[in-house]
N, CA and C of each residue as an Amber inpcrd file, in Angstrom:
protein
   483
  31.7180000   7.8180000  10.2150000  30.5040000   7.8910000   9.4340000
  30.4980000   9.2230000   8.5870000  30.0940000   9.3120000   7.4530000
  29.7980000  10.5460000   6.7190000  28.6680000  11.4570000   7.4810000
  28.8790000  12.6530000   7.4710000  27.8860000  13.4860000   7.9480000
  26.5820000  13.5430000   7.2630000  26.5490000  13.2910000   5.8950000
  25.3910000  13.3600000   5.0380000  25.4460000  11.9000000   4.3310000
  24.2250000  11.3120000   4.1870000  24.2400000  10.1340000   3.3340000
  22.8260000  10.3710000   2.3940000  23.1810000  10.3390000   1.0350000
  21.9230000  10.5100000   0.1930000  21.4330000   9.0700000   0.1300000
  20.1910000   8.9350000   0.3180000  19.5290000   7.5410000   0.3130000
  18.8780000   7.2690000  -1.0550000  18.1860000   8.2620000  -1.4340000
  17.6100000   8.1040000  -2.8020000  17.1530000   9.4900000  -3.4280000
  17.2210000   9.5080000  -4.8790000  16.7710000  10.6580000  -5.5660000
  15.6780000  10.1010000  -6.2550000  14.6160000  10.8330000  -6.4310000
  13.3450000  10.5300000  -7.4380000  13.2240000  11.5910000  -8.3990000
  13.1450000  11.2580000  -9.8020000  12.9880000  12.0880000 -10.9290000
  11.8800000  11.4600000 -11.7760000  10.6870000  12.1180000 -11.6380000
   9.5660000  11.5150000 -12.3780000   8.8370000  12.6850000 -13.0760000
   8.3560000  12.3730000 -14.3100000   7.7040000  13.2200000 -15.1850000
   6.3040000  12.6750000 -15.3230000   5.2460000  13.3740000 -14.8770000
   3.7980000  13.1160000 -15.0290000   3.1770000  13.8170000 -16.2320000
   2.3970000  13.0920000 -16.8610000   1.7330000  13.6820000 -18.0680000
   0.1280000  13.4110000 -17.8360000  -0.5920000  14.5640000 -17.6400000
  -2.0320000  14.4950000 -17.3360000  -2.5890000  15.2400000 -18.4890000
  -3.9490000  15.3020000 -18.5760000  -4.6930000  15.7890000 -19.7240000
  -3.9850000  17.2520000 -20.1970000  -3.8820000  18.1230000 -19.1760000
  -3.4440000  19.5860000 -19.8030000  -2.2400000  19.9710000 -19.0380000
  -1.5390000  18.9260000 -18.2970000  -0.3800000  19.4300000 -17.5750000
   0.6980000  18.4080000 -17.5600000   1.7760000  18.8140000 -17.7960000
   3.2770000  17.9540000 -17.7460000   4.0550000  18.6200000 -16.5410000
   4.4270000  17.7800000 -15.6310000   5.2680000  18.1900000 -14.5970000
   6.3330000  17.1550000 -14.3120000   7.2970000  17.8170000 -13.6230000
   8.4400000  16.9690000 -13.1930000   8.7330000  17.1130000 -11.7860000
   8.5870000  16.0450000 -11.0420000   9.0350000  16.1040000  -9.6640000
  10.3160000  15.5530000  -9.2000000  11.1150000  16.2730000  -8.4710000
  12.3810000  16.0210000  -7.9660000  12.3370000  15.8040000  -6.4250000
  12.6970000  14.6050000  -5.9440000  12.7780000  14.3400000  -4.4460000
  14.0730000  13.8610000  -4.0380000  14.4780000  14.3830000  -3.0330000
  15.8160000  13.9340000  -2.3830000  15.5740000  13.5420000  -1.0500000
  16.1250000  12.4020000  -0.5590000  15.8960000  11.8610000   0.8330000
  17.1720000  11.3770000   1.2460000  17.5660000  11.9010000   2.4310000
  18.9270000  11.7240000   2.9970000  18.8530000  11.5970000   4.5780000
  20.0190000  10.9430000   5.1080000  20.1810000  10.9610000   6.4490000
  21.3060000  11.8180000   6.8820000  21.2500000  12.3730000   7.9840000
  22.2710000  13.2830000   8.5330000  22.7560000  12.7600000  10.0160000
  24.0140000  13.0040000  10.1680000  24.4360000  12.7870000  11.6180000
  23.9550000  13.9630000  12.3720000  23.1800000  13.6990000  13.5210000
  22.6600000  14.7780000  14.2550000  23.8530000  15.3270000  15.2640000
  24.5820000  16.3870000  14.8240000  25.6730000  16.9000000  15.5420000
  25.3280000  18.2140000  16.0800000  24.0650000  18.6500000  15.9930000
  23.7040000  20.0190000  16.5640000  22.2540000  20.3140000  16.2510000
  21.8220000  21.2420000  17.0230000  20.2610000  21.5280000  16.9630000
  19.8850000  22.3370000  15.6840000  20.7710000  23.4410000  15.4710000
  20.3100000  24.4460000  14.4830000  21.0400000  24.0250000  13.2390000
  20.2150000  23.5550000  12.3120000  20.7990000  22.9370000  10.9430000
  20.1590000  23.5840000   9.7710000  20.9000000  23.6030000   8.7210000
  20.3640000  24.0170000   7.5200000  20.8780000  22.8430000   6.4510000
  20.0780000  22.4310000   5.5990000  20.3560000  21.4590000   4.4320000
  19.8460000  22.0440000   3.1730000  20.6810000  22.0130000   2.2200000
  20.3750000  22.5850000   0.9500000  20.8330000  21.7610000  -0.1300000
  19.8910000  21.4670000  -1.0760000  20.1810000  20.7410000  -2.3440000
  20.5000000  21.7940000  -3.5010000  21.6460000  21.7520000  -4.1010000
  21.8440000  22.6010000  -5.2930000  21.6840000  21.8400000  -6.5260000
  20.7590000  22.1000000  -7.4020000  20.7180000  21.3550000  -8.6200000
  20.4760000  22.1820000  -9.7440000  20.9380000  21.5670000 -11.0610000
  20.6820000  22.2130000 -12.2860000  20.1800000  21.2310000 -13.2890000
  19.2250000  21.8050000 -14.1480000  18.7140000  20.9870000 -15.1800000
  19.4510000  21.0740000 -16.4110000  18.9200000  20.6650000 -17.5530000
  19.7130000  20.6700000 -18.9100000  19.8980000  21.9710000 -19.3920000
  19.4000000  23.0790000 -18.7080000  19.6060000  24.4030000 -19.1160000
  20.8650000  25.0090000 -18.3750000  21.4950000  24.0320000 -17.3760000
  22.6390000  24.5100000 -16.6640000  22.3240000  25.5810000 -15.6500000
  21.1070000  26.1020000 -15.3540000  20.7830000  27.0430000 -14.3820000
  20.6890000  26.5060000 -13.0380000  21.4590000  26.7760000 -12.1450000
  21.6280000  26.3110000 -10.8550000  20.3900000  26.8970000  -9.8170000
  19.7780000  26.0040000  -9.1440000  18.8100000  26.1410000  -8.1480000
  19.0820000  25.7290000  -6.7630000  18.5390000  26.3010000  -5.7960000
  18.7200000  26.0490000  -4.3450000  17.4070000  25.4570000  -3.8170000
  17.3170000  24.3990000  -3.2130000  16.2600000  23.7350000  -2.7530000
  16.5320000  23.3290000  -1.1860000  15.7340000  23.9510000  -0.3520000
  15.9670000  23.6520000   1.0940000  15.2680000  22.3040000   1.5290000
  16.0670000  21.5190000   2.2310000  15.4710000  20.3900000   2.7800000
  14.9310000  20.6050000   4.1390000  14.0780000  19.7300000   4.5800000
  13.2540000  19.9280000   5.7560000  13.4820000  18.5250000   6.5200000
  13.3110000  18.8330000   8.0470000  13.4650000  17.5390000   8.7760000
  12.1710000  16.5330000   8.5610000  12.4810000  15.4860000   8.5480000
  11.4660000  14.3770000   8.3810000  11.1530000  13.6450000   9.6350000
  12.2930000  12.7900000  10.1270000  11.9600000  12.0230000  11.3620000
  13.4980000  11.6010000  11.9780000  13.3680000  11.1170000  13.0800000
  14.5740000  10.5680000  13.5960000  14.9140000   9.1680000  12.9660000
  16.1970000   8.8110000  12.9920000  16.7850000   7.6170000  12.5770000
  17.7470000   7.0850000  13.6860000  17.2140000   6.3000000  14.5370000
  17.9810000   5.7360000  15.6960000  18.1450000   6.9460000  16.6280000
  19.3190000   7.0220000  17.2650000  19.5660000   8.0880000  18.3740000
  20.4260000   9.2060000  17.7950000  21.2800000   8.9510000  16.7920000
  22.1480000   9.9700000  16.4260000  22.0340000  10.3900000  14.9320000
  21.0220000   9.9750000  14.2260000  20.8210000  10.2720000  12.7540000
  19.2970000  10.8750000  12.6160000  19.1680000  11.6790000  11.5800000
  17.9160000  12.1050000  11.2690000  17.7180000  11.8870000   9.6840000
  16.2970000  11.7610000   9.4010000  16.0980000  11.7250000   7.8660000
  15.5750000  13.1660000   7.5250000  16.1250000  13.6790000   6.4410000
  15.7290000  15.0270000   5.8960000  15.1870000  14.7150000   4.4640000
  14.3820000  15.6480000   4.0420000  13.8960000  15.4650000   2.5100000
  13.6580000  16.8860000   2.0000000  13.6050000  16.8290000   0.5440000
  13.3340000  18.0410000  -0.1760000  12.6320000  17.6540000  -1.3900000
  11.8140000  18.4280000  -1.8210000  10.9030000  18.1070000  -3.0800000
  10.5900000  19.3250000  -3.8390000  10.5120000  19.2630000  -5.1110000
  10.0740000  20.2780000  -5.7690000   9.4130000  19.7600000  -7.0980000
   8.1970000  20.5610000  -7.5150000   7.5320000  20.0930000  -8.6580000
   7.6450000  21.4060000  -9.6830000   8.0620000  21.0810000 -11.0080000
   8.0390000  21.9370000 -11.9150000   7.1590000  21.7090000 -13.0880000
   6.4460000  22.7600000 -13.3880000   5.3490000  22.5030000 -14.4530000
   5.8070000  22.9740000 -15.7770000   5.5040000  22.2130000 -16.7880000
   5.9420000  22.7040000 -18.1130000   4.8920000  23.8880000 -18.4890000
   5.6160000  24.9770000 -18.8280000   4.7040000  26.0900000 -19.2870000
   5.4510000  26.7160000 -20.5080000   4.7840000  27.6300000 -21.1750000
   5.3050000  28.1960000 -22.3740000   6.7370000  28.8440000 -22.0910000
   6.8700000  29.4110000 -21.0040000   8.1150000  30.1740000 -20.6750000
   9.0750000  29.4080000 -19.9480000   8.7800000  28.1420000 -19.5800000
   9.7800000  27.3070000 -18.7920000   9.5540000  25.7920000 -19.3130000
  10.8300000  25.2640000 -19.7340000  10.7800000  23.8250000 -20.0280000
  11.0390000  22.9320000 -18.7670000  10.7570000  21.7520000 -18.8350000
  11.0710000  20.9030000 -17.6250000  12.6550000  20.8100000 -17.6220000
  13.1810000  20.5180000 -16.3580000  14.5900000  20.4650000 -16.1130000
  15.2670000  19.2100000 -16.8780000  14.4960000  18.1630000 -17.0940000
  15.1020000  17.0570000 -17.6310000  16.0160000  16.2110000 -16.8190000
  17.3480000  15.9280000 -17.4420000  18.4570000  15.2740000 -16.7130000
  18.9050000  16.2950000 -15.6330000  19.2050000  15.9020000 -14.4060000
  19.7040000  16.9940000 -13.4070000  21.0290000  16.5690000 -12.8010000
  21.7620000  17.5940000 -12.5590000  23.1290000  17.4050000 -11.7740000
  22.7500000  18.0700000 -10.3560000  23.3390000  17.4430000  -9.2470000
  23.1370000  18.0290000  -7.9390000  24.1880000  17.5680000  -6.9460000
  24.0870000  18.4140000  -5.8450000  25.1420000  18.2580000  -4.8680000
  24.2680000  18.6960000  -3.5110000  24.8150000  18.4310000  -2.3000000
  24.0110000  18.7510000  -0.9940000  25.1030000  19.4030000  -0.1320000
  24.4820000  20.5880000   0.6450000  25.4640000  21.0290000   1.6940000
  24.5680000  21.0730000   3.0030000  25.3940000  20.6160000   4.0460000
  24.8190000  20.4610000   5.4590000  25.6010000  21.4980000   6.2420000
  24.8990000  22.6110000   6.7480000  25.4440000  23.5300000   7.7620000
  24.9800000  23.3560000   9.0420000  25.8300000  23.2090000  10.0580000
  25.6850000  22.9040000  11.3780000  26.8510000  23.3660000  12.3590000
  26.4860000  23.9510000  13.4860000  27.6300000  24.3360000  14.4380000
  28.7580000  24.9630000  13.7530000  28.5620000  25.9720000  12.9890000
  29.5470000  26.7080000  12.2720000  30.5270000  25.9290000  11.2410000
  29.8570000  24.7640000  10.8530000  30.7350000  23.9040000   9.9210000
  29.7470000  23.7110000   8.7210000  30.3330000  23.4580000   7.5930000
  29.6690000  23.1490000   6.2780000  30.3020000  21.7520000   5.9070000
  29.2790000  20.7880000   5.5440000  29.7460000  19.5980000   5.0850000
  29.1650000  19.3030000   3.6260000  29.7520000  18.9530000   2.5980000
  29.3190000  18.7090000   1.2750000  29.2580000  17.2800000   0.8960000
  28.2410000  16.9420000   0.1060000  28.0830000  15.5270000  -0.3720000
  27.9880000  15.9270000  -1.9800000  28.9750000  15.6690000  -2.6850000
  29.0660000  16.1040000  -4.0360000  29.6880000  14.9960000  -4.9530000
  29.6050000  13.7740000  -4.6600000  30.2720000  12.6950000  -5.3650000
  31.6890000  12.8650000  -5.7350000  32.3860000  13.2400000  -4.5970000
  33.9630000  13.5050000  -4.8230000  34.1200000  14.5460000  -5.9450000
  33.3190000  15.6930000  -5.7840000  33.4850000  16.8080000  -6.7250000
  33.0570000  16.6540000  -8.0720000  32.2870000  15.4980000  -8.3900000
  31.7760000  15.2910000  -9.6820000  30.2950000  15.4200000  -9.7070000
  29.6730000  15.7370000  -8.7210000  28.2440000  15.9040000  -8.5800000
  27.5530000  14.5850000  -8.7640000  26.2510000  14.5880000  -8.4860000
  25.4270000  13.5640000  -8.6960000  24.5790000  13.7850000  -9.9180000
  23.9890000  12.7710000 -10.5230000  23.1870000  12.8450000 -11.8090000
  22.0010000  12.0360000 -11.6570000  20.9060000  12.5200000 -12.1610000
  19.6150000  11.8230000 -12.2890000  19.0050000  12.0750000 -13.5960000
  18.7660000  10.9690000 -14.3050000  18.0180000  11.0050000 -15.6050000
  16.6160000  11.4190000 -15.6390000  16.1940000  12.1140000 -16.4770000
  14.7940000  12.5860000 -16.6560000  13.8730000  11.3390000 -16.5330000
  12.7470000  11.3170000 -15.7470000  11.7710000  10.3270000 -15.7660000
  12.4380000   8.8440000 -15.2780000  13.5360000   8.9650000 -14.4480000
  14.1430000   7.7420000 -14.2600000  13.4940000   6.8640000 -13.0130000
  12.6100000   7.5940000 -12.3260000  12.0010000   7.0500000 -11.0980000
  12.8170000   7.2390000  -9.9130000  12.7720000   6.2290000  -8.9660000
  13.5360000   6.2590000  -7.7520000  14.8680000   5.5420000  -7.8720000
  15.9200000   6.2970000  -7.6990000  17.2960000   5.6410000  -7.7010000
  17.8810000   5.6320000  -6.2630000  18.0410000   4.4310000  -5.8370000
  18.8090000   4.2350000  -4.6450000  20.2720000   4.3980000  -4.5570000
  20.8320000   5.0440000  -3.5680000  22.3760000   5.2190000  -3.6440000
  22.8910000   4.5740000  -2.5450000  24.2090000   4.5050000  -2.2450000
  24.9090000   3.9250000  -1.2180000  24.7420000   2.3440000  -1.0520000
  24.7290000   1.7160000  -2.1290000  24.7240000   0.2830000  -2.0760000
  23.5100000  -0.1970000  -1.1820000  22.4000000   0.2930000  -1.1920000
  21.3050000  -0.0550000  -0.5030000  20.4630000  -1.0880000  -1.3350000
  19.9460000  -2.1770000  -0.6260000  19.1440000  -3.1430000  -1.2010000
  17.7570000  -2.7410000  -1.2800000  17.1660000  -2.1940000  -0.1710000
  15.9010000  -1.6690000  -0.1600000  15.7640000  -0.5120000   0.5420000
  14.7650000   0.3990000   0.2340000  14.6040000   1.5240000   0.9820000
  13.1140000   1.8810000   1.0240000  12.5860000   2.1940000   2.2840000
  11.1800000   2.5960000   2.2650000  11.0410000   4.1940000   1.8640000
  10.1380000   4.3720000   1.0030000  10.0720000   5.7910000   0.4500000
   8.7750000   6.2800000   0.6200000   8.6790000   7.5590000   0.5420000
   7.3790000   8.3480000   0.8160000   6.6160000   7.8660000   2.1180000
   7.2550000   7.8190000   3.2680000   6.6330000   7.4500000   4.2990000
   6.4660000   8.3780000   5.3940000   5.6040000   8.3000000   6.3110000
   5.2070000   9.1400000   7.4010000   5.7830000   8.5520000   8.5800000
   6.2540000   9.2620000   9.6140000   6.9790000   8.6220000  10.8800000
   5.6860000   8.3360000  11.8640000   4.5070000   8.7920000  11.6380000
   3.4810000   8.3640000  12.7080000   2.1270000   8.4160000  11.9460000
   1.2000000   7.5930000  12.6170000  -0.0580000   7.5960000  12.1560000
  -0.8500000   9.0670000  12.4940000  -1.7040000   9.4880000  11.5970000
  -2.4900000  10.7160000  11.9320000  -3.6910000  10.2440000  12.8170000
  -4.2550000  11.1730000  13.4650000  -5.3500000  10.9390000  14.3640000
  -6.6300000  10.1550000  13.5250000  -7.0180000   9.0330000  14.1750000
  -8.0690000   8.3390000  13.3220000  -7.5400000   7.4980000  12.1370000
  -6.3080000   7.5490000  11.8180000  -5.6730000   6.7870000  10.7990000
  -5.4180000   5.1920000  11.2630000  -5.8690000   4.2930000  10.4950000
  -5.6570000   2.8770000  10.8380000  -4.7320000   2.0940000   9.8870000
  -4.5950000   2.6360000   8.8360000  -3.7470000   1.8540000   7.7640000
  -2.7620000   2.9130000   7.2050000  -1.5920000   2.3770000   6.6450000
  -0.6440000   3.2020000   5.9700000  -0.2190000   2.5190000   4.5400000
   0.1000000   3.3350000   3.6970000   0.5450000   2.9340000   2.5190000
   2.0950000   2.8300000   2.4340000   2.5850000   1.6760000   2.2040000
   4.1090000   1.4770000   2.0540000   4.5710000   1.4200000   0.6210000
   5.6010000   2.2220000   0.3720000   6.3550000   2.2770000  -0.9560000
   7.6210000   1.8260000  -0.6290000   8.1640000   0.8960000  -1.2890000
   9.5690000   0.2940000  -1.1370000  10.2400000   0.4320000  -2.6030000
  11.6780000   0.8920000  -2.5830000  12.2730000   0.8050000  -3.6970000
  13.2970000  -0.2290000  -3.5350000  13.4770000  -1.0920000  -4.3660000
  14.3910000  -2.1940000  -4.3660000  15.4890000  -2.0850000  -5.5240000
  16.7410000  -2.2150000  -5.0340000  17.8820000  -2.1960000  -5.9830000
  17.6400000  -3.0080000  -7.2070000  17.9840000  -2.4720000  -8.3580000
  17.6250000  -3.2650000  -9.7010000  18.4870000  -4.5380000  -9.7960000
  19.5470000  -4.5760000  -9.0630000  20.3940000  -5.8320000  -9.1970000
  19.7110000  -7.0660000  -8.6410000  18.7450000  -6.7530000  -7.8300000
  17.9730000  -8.0020000  -7.2620000  16.9400000  -8.5360000  -8.3000000
  16.5600000  -7.7650000  -9.2050000  15.4590000  -8.2600000 -10.1670000
  14.2580000  -8.7550000  -9.4190000  13.8460000  -8.0470000  -8.4730000
  12.7450000  -8.5010000  -7.5980000  11.3950000  -8.4360000  -8.3020000
  10.6960000  -9.5620000  -8.1980000   9.2410000  -9.5090000  -8.8570000
   8.2210000  -9.3070000  -7.7780000   8.4960000  -9.4110000  -6.5020000
   7.7290000  -8.9630000  -5.4480000   8.4450000  -8.8440000  -4.1540000
   7.9090000  -7.9530000  -3.2610000   8.5290000  -7.7280000  -1.9980000
   7.5790000  -8.0410000  -0.9380000   7.9550000  -8.7760000   0.1280000
   6.9980000  -9.3030000   1.2990000   7.3310000  -8.4080000   2.5380000
   6.4540000  -7.9160000   3.0620000   6.7230000  -7.0580000   4.2350000
   6.0730000  -7.6440000   5.4950000   6.9630000  -8.0520000   6.5110000
   6.5210000  -8.6090000   7.6610000   6.4660000  -7.4300000   8.7740000
   5.1850000  -7.1740000   9.3190000   4.9830000  -5.9400000  10.1140000
   4.5800000  -6.4950000  11.4930000   5.2700000  -5.7220000  12.4940000
   4.7820000  -5.9590000  13.8910000   4.5620000  -4.5930000  14.5850000
   4.0580000  -4.5770000  15.6830000   3.7240000  -3.3340000  16.3510000
   4.2340000  -3.4110000  17.9210000
């Protein structure tokens, strides 16, 4: 198994009354091969300026994998344009080793305002989820991304506890 697997990238531009923002979200799974980890996403927008974004632990995935995520919101201001289309790669540092996920040295790409892009031949992926209910919480919102090749018109979720 690869030490890092990119599950999805989200690239969304929101336009509100007086504010335009671009949100970039990266969601991945890691092989849990050590306790002290660092996961970084290196990304560049259309200006070709590279940025480093630290990912954070999200939750466990089975017994030997973990979910990690990173997100950044960039606001359009006079001194700074939005990133637009982005190029990115991922580094996972653990146990004195570094692992890279860089699309075979070609980096990954995400088009501006392209929404959620599933990677790795996934048919469906739960996105924007929490791994537990908060105190007093009785419902959850479920957001699922479905691979475009399915041309899904609706998704039915069967839930048990």
